[in-house]
C-alpha positions as CSV (number, residue, x, y, z in Angstrom):
1,M,-33.4,68.5,270.7
2,I,-35.9,69.9,268.9
3,K,-36.9,73.3,266.5
4,V,-40.1,74.5,265.6
5,E,-40.2,76.9,262.8
6,P,-43.3,78.2,261.2
7,I,-43.6,78.3,257.2
8,N,-44.0,81.5,256.2
9,Q,-47.4,83.0,254.8
10,I,-46.9,85.3,252.0
11,G,-50.5,85.4,250.5
12,E,-54.3,84.9,251.2
13,D,-57.8,85.0,248.9
14,E,-60.6,82.8,248.3
15,R,-58.4,80.7,246.8
16,G,-56.7,79.7,250.0
17,R,-53.2,80.5,251.5
18,T,-49.9,80.2,250.0
19,Y,-46.8,80.2,252.2
20,T,-43.0,80.0,250.7
21,F,-40.0,78.1,253.0
22,N,-36.3,77.6,251.8
23,M,-34.4,74.5,251.6
24,D,-31.0,73.5,251.1
25,R,-32.0,70.0,250.1
26,T,-32.4,68.4,246.6
27,G,-33.2,64.7,245.8
28,E,-35.8,62.5,246.4
29,F,-38.6,62.8,249.4
30,I,-40.9,61.3,251.3
31,V,-44.9,62.4,251.0
32,G,-46.9,60.7,254.0
33,F,-50.7,60.8,254.8
34,R,-51.2,59.8,258.4
35,K,-54.6,59.0,260.3
36,A,-55.7,60.9,263.2
37,G,-54.2,58.1,266.1
38,S,-51.4,56.7,264.3
39,S,-48.0,56.8,265.2
40,S,-44.7,57.7,263.3
41,G,-41.1,57.5,264.0
42,R,-39.8,55.9,267.6
43,H,-36.8,55.8,266.5
44,Y,-33.5,58.4,266.5
45,H,-30.8,58.7,264.4
46,K,-27.0,59.5,264.8
47,G,-26.2,62.3,262.4
48,R,-24.4,59.5,259.8
49,S,-26.8,60.5,257.1
50,P,-25.9,64.6,255.9
51,Y,-29.7,64.8,255.5
52,K,-30.3,63.2,259.1
53,C,-28.3,65.7,260.7
54,P,-30.8,67.1,261.3
55,E,-33.6,65.6,260.3
56,K,-36.1,67.9,258.9
57,F,-39.4,67.1,259.3
58,M,-42.5,69.1,257.7
59,I,-46.3,69.1,258.6
60,M,-47.7,70.5,256.1
61,Q,-51.5,69.9,256.9
62,G,-53.1,69.0,260.5
63,Q,-52.2,68.8,263.9
64,A,-49.6,66.4,265.6
65,T,-47.9,66.1,269.1
66,V,-44.0,65.3,268.9
67,H,-42.7,63.1,271.9
68,W,-39.0,63.6,272.1
69,R,-36.3,62.4,274.0
70,D,-32.7,63.0,274.3
71,I,-31.0,59.4,274.1
72,K,-27.6,60.8,275.8
73,S,-29.2,63.0,278.2
74,E,-32.8,61.6,279.1
75,R,-34.0,64.8,278.8
76,L,-37.3,64.8,277.3
77,G,-40.6,66.9,276.1
78,S,-43.5,66.9,274.2
79,E,-44.9,69.9,271.7
80,K,-48.1,70.5,269.7
81,V,-47.5,71.2,266.2
82,T,-49.6,72.3,263.9
83,G,-48.8,72.8,260.0
84,P,-47.6,74.2,258.1
85,A,-44.2,73.8,259.9
86,I,-40.9,72.2,259.9
87,V,-39.7,70.5,262.7
88,Y,-35.8,69.6,263.0
89,F,-34.9,66.9,265.2
90,D,-30.9,66.6,266.1
91,P,-29.3,63.5,266.3
92,W,-29.7,61.5,269.0
93,I,-33.5,62.4,269.8
94,W,-35.6,60.1,269.8
95,H,-39.1,61.2,268.2
96,D,-42.4,59.6,267.9
97,I,-44.8,62.0,266.1
98,V,-48.2,61.0,267.3
99,A,-51.5,62.0,264.3
100,D,-54.0,64.3,266.5
101,S,-56.1,65.2,263.2
102,D,-55.4,63.8,259.8
103,I,-52.0,64.8,259.1
104,V,-50.0,65.5,255.5
105,F,-46.0,65.1,256.3
106,Y,-43.3,65.7,254.0
107,E,-39.9,64.4,255.4
108,L,-37.2,65.8,253.4
109,N,-35.2,62.9,252.8
110,S,-35.5,59.1,251.5
111,L,-35.7,56.0,252.4
112,A,-32.1,55.4,251.7
113,D,-30.9,58.4,253.8
114,G,-32.3,56.6,256.8
115,R,-31.2,52.9,256.0
116,D,-28.0,52.9,258.0
117,D,-29.1,55.5,260.5
118,T,-32.3,54.4,262.2
119,F,-32.1,52.8,265.4
120,R,-34.9,51.9,267.8
121,L,-34.4,52.1,271.5
122,E,-34.5,48.2,271.9
123,E,-30.8,48.7,270.0
């Protein structure tokens, strides 16, 4: 399905907060800025691309509602996610990320990774 993992806070002072996370991926990533009320995703992946199996979507700032649906079983759900946190989407999980506030995110893959592994429900 999906898994939400908070990012570890390691410090805070008058300048702000500091976090760490461990990443097994390298290469080109996507950075996005979305306005409150906007929607991103509305697709699923079959796991053909290693960086879409699972897809790792890191909300760095803001809050979003993640809607998901398992294409194979029809199970579905929604979860509020407040950044910083990583959302993992397994293959065959349709997902829609609705920005409840302005959000900043990293998608831990490139556009090329999804080129042959992104499907809409209409397909």
